[in-house]
LOVOKOL-123376 format. One line per field, with one value per residue (C-alpha): x, y, z; chain. Coordinates in steps of 0.02 Angstrom, whole numbers, plus 50000, padded with zeros to 5 digits. Layout:
<recs>
X <- [X:...]
Y <- [Y:...]
Z <- [Z:...]
chaine <- [A:...]
</recs>
This chain:
<recs>
X <- [52683:52865:52904:52953:53097:52972:52886:53052:53116:52961:52971:53156:53143:53020:53126:53298:53391:53538:53527:53611:53539:53627:53590:53652:53718:53788:53766:53861:53781:53765:53696:53527:53519:53497:53540:53422:53398:53398:53410:53407:53532:53515:53657:53620:53645:53462:53433:53270:53263:53372:53551:53604:53609:53701:53874:53837:53720:53843:53969:53841:53787:53968:54012:53850:53889:54063:53983:53871:54022:54129:53988:54062:53973:54064:54056:54098:54132:54101:54180:54274:54460:54511:54411:54495:54578:54491:54376:54400:54489:54477:54351:54303:54322:54349:54298:54333:54181:54234:54061:54041:53894:54013:53958:53999:53899:53938:53843:53835:53810:53750:53735:53586:53646:53525:53551:53659:53553:53599:53516:53537:53495:53468:53362:53484:53580:53712:53579:53481:53634:53684:53507:53503:53671:53670:53532:53636:53774:53654:53605:53428:53405:53306:53303:53256:53247:53140:53045:53083:52962:52957:52950:53113:53197:53126:53269:53237:53144:53087:53067:53032:52980:53037:53179:53122:53271:53168:53068:53221:53256:53444:53543:53727:53708:53661:53767:53719:53771:53720:53713:53603:53741:53721:53531:53508:53676:53711:53561:53543:53729:53709:53571:53667:53826:53726:53645:53716:53754:53922:53968:53923:53987:53961:53963:54054:54217:54354:54324:54138:54172:54287:54153:54028:54153:54159:53969:53974:54102:53979:53841:53810:53907:54060:54230:54219:54053:54119:54274:54163:54121:54200:54219:54231:54127:54199:54367:54482:54451:54455:54265:54178:54003:53861:53868:54057:54042:53908:54022:54165:54050:53981:54158:54207:54055:54095:54275:54217:54090:54215:54375:54337:54292:54145:54177:54205:54141:54269:54225:54276:54456:54463:54652:54651:54555:54607:54544:54657:54614:54565:54558:54466:54296:54330:54413:54452:54357:54503:54413:54350:54449:54293:54292:54175:54113:54152:54012:53876:53956:53834:53958:54100:54215:54345:54502:54647:54587:54567:54407:54374:54235:54148:54036:53925:53885:53973:54139:54119:54084:54239:54346:54275:54312:54494:54549:54735:54709:54658:54773:54938:55069:55206:55108:54984:54833:54850:54938]
Y <- [59916:59964:60018:60196:60253:60294:60123:60031:60137:60100:59913:59901:60011:59891:59737:59673:59700:59815:59945:60107:60275:60370:60556:60672:60824:60915:60898:60985:60979:60885:60753:60669:60674:60833:60883:60794:60640:60483:60295:60145:60005:59836:59719:59620:59778:59809:59995:60089:60274:60384:60445:60451:60351:60199:60264:60331:60193:60046:60152:60198:60016:59961:60096:60067:59882:59926:60043:59901:59787:59906:60004:60174:60314:60394:60544:60503:60621:60549:60664:60668:60625:60804:60863:60747:60843:61008:61002:60978:60813:60774:60636:60624:60470:60524:60408:60451:60454:60409:60406:60532:60617:60704:60803:60785:60707:60713:60579:60543:60358:60314:60132:60082:59924:59798:59753:59600:59458:59364:59197:59144:58962:58932:58983:59004:59151:59169:59171:59302:59413:59400:59436:59589:59661:59627:59751:59892:59847:59852:59669:59611:59464:59303:59181:58998:58869:58788:58901:59052:59197:59385:59417:59325:59403:59580:59639:59507:59550:59369:59228:59047:58926:58761:58682:58693:58771:58787:58926:59039:59152:59127:59223:59259:59409:59296:59253:59098:59065:58899:58928:58787:58718:58537:58534:58530:58577:58440:58435:58622:58642:58525:58636:58795:58736:58680:58853:59005:59096:59183:59142:58991:58977:58861:58910:58762:58711:58646:58470:58479:58559:58417:58289:58384:58391:58202:58200:58323:58217:58073:58180:58222:58385:58410:58445:58622:58651:58582:58690:58844:58808:58928:58858:58907:59056:59228:59314:59251:59389:59275:59290:59184:59253:59241:59430:59427:59279:59373:59525:59417:59338:59506:59574:59426:59448:59632:59590:59454:59569:59709:59611:59427:59320:59398:59574:59622:59476:59414:59404:59267:59266:59331:59341:59250:59379:59479:59646:59736:59671:59792:59693:59527:59589:59721:59743:59887:59899:59890:60010:60155:60117:60120:60005:59856:59743:59567:59479:59586:59620:59598:59624:59498:59440:59305:59323:59203:59117:59278:59361:59547:59645:59799:59935:59942:59852:59987:59952:59766:59794:59903:59771:59627:59720:59759:59666:59692:59880:59869:59733:59793:59726:59707:59582:59505:59534:59518:59654]
Z <- [55047:55073:55250:55285:55394:55533:55524:55529:55674:55778:55740:55785:55938:56017:55983:56027:55865:55838:55701:55648:55601:55462:55448:55311:55405:55253:55065:54926:54754:54645:54766:54770:54960:55062:55240:55357:55247:55354:55338:55454:55424:55508:55557:55397:55293:55250:55221:55241:55200:55090:55107:54926:54767:54702:54749:54924:54982:54980:55076:55208:55225:55248:55375:55471:55489:55552:55679:55737:55755:55858:55941:55895:55801:55656:55541:55362:55217:55044:54915:54749:54763:54727:54878:55003:55145:55108:55260:55448:55477:55662:55692:55508:55399:55220:55079:54897:54784:54608:54530:54390:54479:54600:54752:54936:55077:55262:55355:55541:55582:55756:55811:55918:56003:56074:56255:56286:56353:56512:56550:56730:56764:56948:57097:57240:57314:57178:57043:57141:57162:56978:56916:57030:56976:56788:56737:56813:56689:56542:56528:56495:56613:56596:56742:56726:56865:56995:57113:57003:57011:56976:57164:57193:57041:57025:56915:56782:56623:56610:56735:56687:56824:56751:56655:56473:56384:56224:56307:56306:56156:56148:56016:55979:56096:56242:56393:56493:56673:56751:56938:57000:57113:57061:57057:56868:56793:56667:56550:56541:56507:56358:56290:56328:56240:56089:56076:55984:56148:56144:56325:56433:56611:56758:56941:57018:57097:56984:57048:57014:56845:56793:56837:56731:56587:56588:56574:56430:56335:56344:56269:56086:56098:55989:56067:55998:56086:56250:56240:56251:56433:56558:56733:56867:56811:56847:56862:56999:57127:57279:57290:57421:57457:57329:57301:57273:57154:57058:57044:56978:56848:56793:56778:56670:56557:56533:56490:56371:56291:56262:56226:56205:56054:55963:56029:55848:55742:55619:55435:55316:55260:55083:55066:54899:54799:54649:54714:54836:55009:55146:55308:55291:55232:55101:54933:54817:54653:54528:54409:54515:54676:54784:54936:54915:55054:54996:55088:55006:54836:54691:54550:54541:54402:54396:54291:54288:54446:54547:54602:54580:54665:54596:54665:54510:54349:54246:54334:54306:54120:54102:54188:54087:53926:53969:54127:54095:54101:54284:54350:54429:54312:54442:54546:54426:54539:54726:54825]
chaine <- [A:A:A:A:A:A:A:A:A:A:A:A:A:A:A:A:A:A:A:A:A:A:A:A:A:A:A:A:A:A:A:A:A:A:A:A:A:A:A:A:A:A:A:A:A:A:A:A:A:A:A:A:A:A:A:A:A:A:A:A:A:A:A:A:A:A:A:A:A:A:A:A:A:A:A:A:A:A:A:A:A:A:A:A:A:A:A:A:A:A:A:A:A:A:A:A:A:A:A:A:A:A:A:A:A:A:A:A:A:A:A:A:A:A:A:A:A:A:A:A:A:A:A:A:A:A:A:A:A:A:A:A:A:A:A:A:A:A:A:A:A:A:A:A:A:A:A:A:A:A:A:A:A:A:A:A:A:A:A:A:A:A:A:A:A:A:A:A:A:A:A:A:A:A:A:A:A:A:A:A:A:A:A:A:A:A:A:A:A:A:A:A:A:A:A:A:A:A:A:A:A:A:A:A:A:A:A:A:A:A:A:A:A:A:A:A:A:A:A:A:A:A:A:A:A:A:A:A:A:A:A:A:A:A:A:A:A:A:A:A:A:A:A:A:A:A:A:A:A:A:A:A:A:A:A:A:A:A:A:A:A:A:A:A:A:A:A:A:A:A:A:A:A:A:A:A:A:A:A:A:A:A:A:A:A:A:A:A:A:A:A:A:A:A:A:A:A:A:A:A:A:A:A:A:A:A:A:A:A:A:A:A:A:A:A:A:A:A:A:A:A:A:A:A:A:A:A:A:A:A:A:A:A:A:A]
</recs>
């Protein structure tokens, strides 16, 4: 049986997956959605619920995925071109609706971001301080090491007494800090750097870090994987005590999370496409001028070596019948 909005919401709320809630706050006929209609959109673009038909839904999916990438809610107005600019503009993203059905929808999209995941590997004072501070900054903490227990790490959501990296659920939202101070750095660093974690750091002096780098170069890791290692861990604040070192590491993770690689995941470069490029992940349907997300486009044509993306099968049929009618003559295709 197909899941309802409520079922999907309950399932996602209990997990660690980001999703967005789209709510129709205003509808102007003729539209198939009404005020109060809702949908859930996952980071993969899966939609459960109802916020409109074949023209509105792809737009909502695309804007929801943007909201999940940048973490910001947004209010979008989907309306016919002749209605653009007729309503309040501040804080509103207007998107022309060129489908013949017409109507206007105003939809509020709110991202529900999963907590970033911090894995602390170690059992000494720096690990204790970091595991204590990180939850206050919104991190879900897992601690792995020898002599690790919930009593020693009360702020951690998960404690693993042992050195089996496979027991950790590491994802691209994970941050890993190895703070075992030479006790079991090397092997766990190999596993950490081979994982999909977005940030891997080592608590060590520069001299110790260089020795570990030599070990890593003799492992099966690629140079690209090794280059991900950050050492010494933390911003250079002149920290010396375990608590100060933990603060510097937490500050660096926050900076990395908000500004560093992966803060807004990059999409594939689609510069060589026939449709008008909008950023790296979108194109303009040459027939109806709707924005189409390239990665999820279902309707694609190729003409004279260029790719064109369409919001619907009808637009693709129109283009395939008369491609020259929709290609800008002054440039041939790309502009």
